[in-house]
C-alpha positions in Angstrom: 56.7 24.5 56.4 54.8 21.3 57.2 51.6 23.4 57.1 52.3 24.6 53.6 53.4 21.1 52.4 50.2 19.6 53.8 48.1 22.4 52.1 49.7 21.7 48.8 49.2 18.0 49.1 45.5 18.4 49.7 45.3 20.6 46.7 47.1 18.1 44.6 44.9 15.3 45.8 41.8 17.3 45.0 43.1 18.1 41.5 44.0 14.4 40.9 40.5 13.3 42.1 38.8 15.8 39.8 40.8 14.7 36.8 40.1 11.1 37.6 36.3 11.8 37.9 36.3 13.5 34.5 38.1 10.6 32.9 35.7 8.0 34.4 32.7 10.1 33.3 34.0 10.3 29.7 34.4 6.5 29.6 30.9 5.9 31.0 29.3 8.3 28.5 31.2 6.7 25.6 30.0 3.2 26.7 26.4 4.5 27.1 26.3 5.8 23.6 27.9 2.7 22.1 25.5 0.4 23.8 22.5 2.6 23.4 22.9 2.9 19.6 23.6 -0.8 19.1 20.6 -1.9 21.1 17.5 -2.8 19.1 14.7 -0.7 20.5 11.2 -2.1 20.6 8.8 -0.5 18.0 6.2 1.7 19.7 2.7 1.6 18.4 0.4 4.7 18.5 -3.0 4.2 20.2 -4.9 1.6 18.3 -1.9 0.7 16.3 -0.7 -2.8 15.3 2.3 -4.6 16.7 3.6 -6.6 13.8 4.4 -10.3 14.4 7.9 -11.7 13.8 6.8 -13.7 10.8 5.1 -10.7 9.2 8.2 -8.6 9.8 10.5 -11.3 8.3 8.5 -11.6 5.1 8.4 -7.8 4.7 12.2 -7.6 5.2 12.8 -10.2 2.6 10.3 -8.8 0.1 11.4 -5.2 0.3 15.1 -5.5 0.8 17.0 -3.3 -1.6 18.7 -6.4 -3.0 15.4 -8.0 -3.9 14.6 -6.4 -7.2 15.8 -3.0 -8.2 14.3 0.3 -7.2 16.5 3.0 -8.6 14.4 6.0 -9.1 15.7 9.3 -10.3 19.4 9.6 -11.2 21.0 8.7 -7.8 21.0 5.2 -6.4 24.0 4.8 -4.1 24.3 5.5 -0.4 27.4 7.5 -1.1 25.3 10.3 -2.5 24.3 11.2 1.0 25.9 11.2 4.5 25.4 9.5 7.8 21.8 9.9 9.2 21.4 13.0 11.4 17.7 12.3 12.2 17.1 10.7 15.6 13.9 9.3 14.2 12.1 9.4 10.8 8.6 10.8 10.9 6.0 9.6 8.3 3.0 11.9 8.7 -0.3 11.0 7.1 -3.4 13.1 6.4 -6.3 10.7 6.9 -10.0 11.1 7.5 -10.2 8.6 10.4 -13.5 10.3 11.4 -16.4 11.5 9.2 -18.0 10.0 6.2 -14.7 8.7 4.8 -13.7 7.2 8.1 -13.5 3.6 6.8 -11.0 4.4 4.0 -9.1 6.8 6.3 -8.7 4.2 9.0 -7.5 1.7 6.4 -4.9 4.1 5.0 -3.6 5.0 8.5 -3.4 1.3 9.6 -1.7 0.2 6.4 1.0 2.8 6.8 1.4 2.1 10.5 1.6 -1.7 9.8 4.4 -1.0 7.4 6.2 1.2 9.9 6.0 -1.4 12.6 7.6 -4.0 10.3 10.3 -1.5 9.2 11.2 -0.9 12.9 11.2 -4.6 13.7 13.9 -5.1 11.0 16.1 -2.2 12.1 14.4 0.9 10.9 15.7 3.0 8.0 19.5 3.4 7.9 19.6 2.3 11.5 17.0 5.0 12.6 13.5 4.1 13.7 10.3 5.5 12.2 7.2 6.9 13.8 3.8 7.7 12.2 1.9 10.8 12.9 -1.8 10.8 12.0 -3.6 14.1 11.2 -7.3 13.6 11.1 -8.8 15.7 8.3 -12.4 14.6 9.1 -13.0 14.5 5.3 -12.5 18.3 5.0 -10.6 19.6 2.0 -9.9 22.9 3.9 -8.4 21.1 6.8 -6.4 18.8 4.6 -4.8 21.8 2.8 -4.0 23.5 6.1 -2.5 20.4 7.6 -0.4 19.8 4.5 1.0 23.4 4.6 1.8 22.9 8.3 3.5 19.5 8.0 5.5 20.6 4.9 7.6 22.9 7.0 9.7 20.2 8.6 8.8 16.9 6.8 10.5 15.0 4.1 7.3 13.4 2.7 3.6 13.4 3.5 1.2 10.5 3.0 -2.5 10.8 2.2 -5.2 11.7 2.3 -7.3 8.8 1.0 -10.4 10.8 0.1 -10.4 12.3 -3.5 -11.6 15.8 -2.5 -9.1 16.0 0.3 -6.3 14.8 -1.9 -7.2 17.4 -4.6 -6.8 20.2 -2.0 -3.7 18.7 -0.3 -1.6 18.1 -3.4 -1.8 21.7 -4.5 -0.4 22.8 -1.1 2.3 20.0 -1.4 3.4 21.2 -4.8 3.7 24.8 -3.6 5.8 23.6 -0.6 7.8 21.3 -3.0 7.3 18.2 -1.0 6.3 14.7 -2.1 2.7 13.9 -1.4 1.9 10.2 -1.7 -1.9 9.7 -1.8 -4.7 7.6 -3.1 -5.3 7.9 -6.9 -4.7 11.3 -8.5 -5.7 12.0 -12.1 -2.9 11.8 -14.7 -3.3 15.5 -15.6 -2.9 16.6 -12.0 0.1 14.4 -11.4 1.7 15.9 -14.5 0.8 19.5 -13.6 2.6 19.3 -10.3 5.4 16.9 -11.2 7.3 15.5 -9.5 5.6 16.1 -6.2 2.4 14.2 -6.6 2.7 10.4 -6.4 -0.3 8.0 -6.5 0.2 5.0 -4.2 -2.6 3.0 -5.9 -3.0 1.8 -9.4 -5.9 3.4 -11.2 -8.9 1.0 -10.9 -10.3 1.6 -14.3 -7.0 0.9 -16.0 -6.3 -2.3 -14.2 -9.8 -3.7 -15.1 -9.2 -2.7 -18.8 -5.9 -4.6 -18.8 -7.3 -7.7 -17.2 -10.3 -7.8 -19.6 -8.1 -7.3 -22.6 -6.0 -10.3 -21.5 -9.1 -12.4 -20.9 -10.7 -11.5 -24.2 -7.4 -12.6 -25.9 -7.8 -16.0 -24.1 -11.4 -16.2 -25.0 -11.8 -14.9 -28.6 -15.4 -16.3 -28.9 -16.8 -13.7 -26.4 -18.9 -11.2 -28.2 -21.0 -9.7 -25.4 -20.5 -9.1 -21.7 -22.8 -8.7 -18.8 -21.3 -6.9 -15.8 -22.5 -7.6 -12.2 -21.0 -5.4 -9.5 -21.3 -4.3 -5.9 -21.3 -0.5 -5.9 -20.4 -0.4 -2.2 -16.9 -1.6 -2.9 -14.3 1.3 -3.1 -13.1 0.6 -6.6 -16.1 -1.0 -8.2 -17.5 2.1 -9.8 -14.1 3.1 -11.3 -13.7 -0.4 -12.7 -17.1 -0.4 -14.2 -16.2 2.9 -15.9 -13.0 1.3 -17.2 -15.0 -1.6 -18.6 -17.5 0.8 -20.3 -14.6 2.7 -21.9 -12.9 -0.4 -23.1 -16.0 -1.9 -24.6 -17.0 1.3 -26.3 -13.8 1.2 -28.3 -13.5 -2.6 -28.6 -14.1 -4.4 -31.9 -16.4 -7.4 -31.6 -17.4 -7.2 -27.9 -20.5 -5.3 -26.7 -21.8 -4.5 -23.3 -25.0 -6.5 -22.9 -26.0 -5.1 -19.5 -25.0 -3.8 -16.1 -26.5 -5.2 -12.9 -26.0 -3.8 -9.4 -26.0 -6.2 -6.5 -26.0 -5.7 -2.8 -23.1 -6.5 -0.6 -24.3 -10.0 0.5 -28.0 -9.4 1.1 -29.4 -10.3 -2.3 -31.2 -13.1 -4.0 -28.6 -14.9 -6.1 -31.2 -16.8 -8.1 -33.0 -13.6 -9.0 -29.8 -11.7 -9.9 -28.6 -14.6 -12.1 -31.9 -14.7 -13.9 -31.7 -11.0 -14.7 -28.1 -11.5 -16.0 -29.2 -14.4 -18.2 -32.0 -12.3 -19.7 -29.3 -10.0 -21.2 -28.4 -12.8 -23.5 -24.7 -12.2 -22.9 -22.3 -14.9 -23.7 -19.9 -14.0 -20.8 -20.2 -12.5 -17.3 -17.9 -10.3 -15.4 -18.5 -10.1 -11.6 -16.9 -7.4 -9.5 -18.0 -8.4 -6.0 -16.5 -9.6 -2.7 -15.6 -13.3 -2.1 -18.9 -14.4 -0.6 -21.1 -12.6 -3.2 -18.9 -13.9 -6.0 -19.1 -17.5 -4.9 -22.9 -17.3 -4.6 -23.4 -15.8 -8.0 -21.0 -18.2 -9.7 -22.7 -21.1 -8.2 -26.1 -19.9 -9.4 -24.8 -19.2 -12.9 -23.2 -22.6 -13.1 -26.4 -24.2 -11.9 -28.1 -22.4 -14.8 -25.6 -24.1 -17.2 -23.2 -21.2 -17.7 -19.7 -22.8 -18.4 -16.9 -21.8 -16.1 -14.9 -20.4 -19.0 -17.6 -17.8 -19.6 -17.2 -16.2 -16.1 -14.5 -13.7 -15.0 -14.2 -12.5 -11.4 -12.8 -9.0 -10.6 -10.0 -8.2 -8.1 -12.5 -7.7 -5.3 -13.0 -11.5 -5.2 -9.4 -12.5 -5.4 -9.0 -13.4 -1.8 -8.2 -16.7 -0.1 -11.4 -16.2 2.0 -13.5 -17.1 -1.0 -12.2 -20.7 -0.7 -13.2 -20.9 3.0 -16.7 -19.7 2.1 -17.1 -22.0 -0.9 -16.0 -25.0 1.2 -18.3 -24.1 4.2 -21.3 -23.6 1.9 -20.7 -26.7 -0.3 -19.9 -24.7 -3.4 -16.2 -25.6 -4.0 -17.0 -27.6 -7.2 -19.1 -24.7 -8.6 -16.2 -22.3 -8.7 -13.7 -24.8 -10.3 -12.3 -23.6 -13.6 -13.6 -20.0 -13.2 -11.1 -17.2 -13.9 -10.4 -14.2 -11.6 -8.0 -11.3 -12.2 -5.9 -10.1 -9.4 -3.3 -7.6 -8.4 -1.5 -10.4 -6.6 1.1 -12.9 -7.9 -0.2 -16.4 -7.1 3.4 -17.4 -6.1 3.1 -14.8 -3.3 -0.4 -15.7 -2.1 0.9 -17.1 1.2 2.6 -13.8 2.1 -0.4 -11.8 1.0 -2.5 -14.0 3.3 -0.3 -12.9 6.2 -1.2 -9.3 5.4 -4.9 -10.1 5.1 -4.9 -11.9 8.4 -3.2 -9.0 10.2 -5.8 -6.6 8.8 -8.9 -8.5 9.9 -9.4 -6.7 13.3 -8.4 -3.3 12.0 -9.7 -2.8 8.5 -13.0 -3.5 6.8 -12.5 -6.1 4.2 -13.8 -3.8 1.5 -11.0 -1.3 2.3 -8.2 -3.9 2.1 -6.7 -2.6 -1.1 -6.4 0.9 0.4 -4.5 -0.5 3.4 -2.2 -2.5 1.2 -1.4 0.5 -1.0 -0.3 2.6 2.0 1.6 -0.4 3.5 3.6 -0.6 0.3 4.1 3.2 0.3 5.9 3.0 3.6 8.4 0.6 2.1 8.7 2.7 -1.0 9.9 5.7 1.0 12.2 3.4 3.0 13.9 2.3 -0.3 14.2 5.9 -1.5 15.8 7.1 1.7 18.3 4.3 1.6 19.0 4.7 -2.1 19.7 8.4 -1.8 21.5 8.3 1.5 19.0 10.9 3.0 20.3 12.2 6.3 17.3 14.0 7.8 19.4 17.0 8.5 17.0 19.9 9.3 19.5 22.2 7.4 19.0 20.1 4.3 15.3 19.4 4.5 14.4 21.4 1.4 17.1 19.8 -0.8 16.5 16.3 0.5 12.8 16.3 0.0 13.1 17.4 -3.6 15.6 14.6 -4.2 13.1 12.2 -2.6 10.3 13.5 -4.8 12.3 13.1 -8.0 13.3 9.5 -7.0 9.7 8.5 -6.1 8.3 9.9 -9.3 9.8 7.2 -11.5 11.1 3.8 -10.1 12.1 0.4 -11.4 10.1 -2.7 -10.5 9.7 -3.1 -6.7 8.8 -6.4 -5.0 5.8 -6.4 -2.6 3.6 -9.0 -0.9 1.2 -8.8 -3.8 3.7 -9.1 -6.6 5.6 -6.2 -8.2 4.8 -2.6 -9.0 6.6 0.5 -10.2 5.9 4.2 -10.2 5.8 5.7 -13.7 5.5 9.4 -14.0 3.9 9.6 -10.6 1.4 6.7 -11.3 1.5 3.3 -9.6 1.6 0.6 -12.3 0.6 -3.0 -11.5 -0.2 -5.3 -14.4 -3.0 -7.6 -13.2 -2.6 -11.3 -13.2 -5.2 -13.6 -14.7 -5.8 -16.6 -12.4 -7.9 -19.7 -12.6 -9.4 -21.7 -9.8 -7.9 -25.2 -9.9 -8.2 -27.7 -7.1 -9.3 -25.2 -4.6 -6.5 -22.7 -5.2 -5.4 -19.9 -7.5 -3.2 -20.8 -10.5 -2.0 -18.8 -13.5 -4.7 -18.8 -16.1 -4.0 -20.4 -19.5 -5.9 -20.3 -22.7 -8.5 -23.0 -22.9 -7.5 -25.9 -25.1 
């Protein structure tokens, strides 16, 4: 009998121990998940990526927070429209020619998106889930861009890029066929409309922004009757802006185009260029050039007795670095009183300078606008996912990406480091600001007394 009692006791002990082990394991697993999901994971940067500074992440969080300006695209704007996130991480793929002839613009686009993602992750991700970027190098090939788009569209919610016009033209057709939002760099209005709502331009059309700026400037300077344009064709948007100026003046009453002068990046004789400009007999001068070139030309024109009120600088010059160059070269007084149009709000110049500083070792200065456009695009998608309550559930990917595309196609005003923008029928709209250089800083331009 004792033998049987002992045998039963051992069995009981073993059963009790087994049940206790299961209970302890369940508690440990629960604690692991609770602690794991509440822990703020460090943002990982892809090779060559940028780890955002705390200050940069803080200003991004404040500028792009949902409560800071509305961004209610489409017809849904509450988190209750979706469910809890299912995705273990959000993936933001970008088609970008980081090698080949379009390498500079491709690198700028990829870095801008990655910089935005780093800041999003530093401030908690999207709906508590972190984001990673995936760069697909198109090498400037339209065929490769189309193939990569078709492949990415199978499991993605949105695809960014490419930055090259030919690549984008091929990629957006594939995106429309797959019914996925493709956020790229400048698509024509007709193409955006043809494939609505799946094609979204993350940059304002350069020709239109120059037209709006000049229209405002002419209103402030009604005595202008002829304009000479000096521009650096090596800048990404310079040719488009020249085209916008030509179109505007062709239909403008009372203002004619006196001449167009190409200048080099910085290797040019300012005195010779200014003399050629003066020979056009224009009574005003529009300069679309980088900060250093702009300062040199303005100084020379001022030395040739051209009043500051008769000079307008383009967006390419609207950088704080032009003040550094003017000071170091003794030309600060020469640029006082000159107007410049910009895509940036002067009240946000300090936050914009944070972005400029971060880009210095990653992006060619001439490609800064492209980097900024893709940076803003990352936050645009973040707002859309939050507004719609997107879950990232693979079973709902088709439905959720169509909702995303519809939301992104038309938005309200959205705050950014440069100012504000909105997406209107797939096109990014930024109304340029007219600034005037006063006491070595940018100020809102006012009509001359």
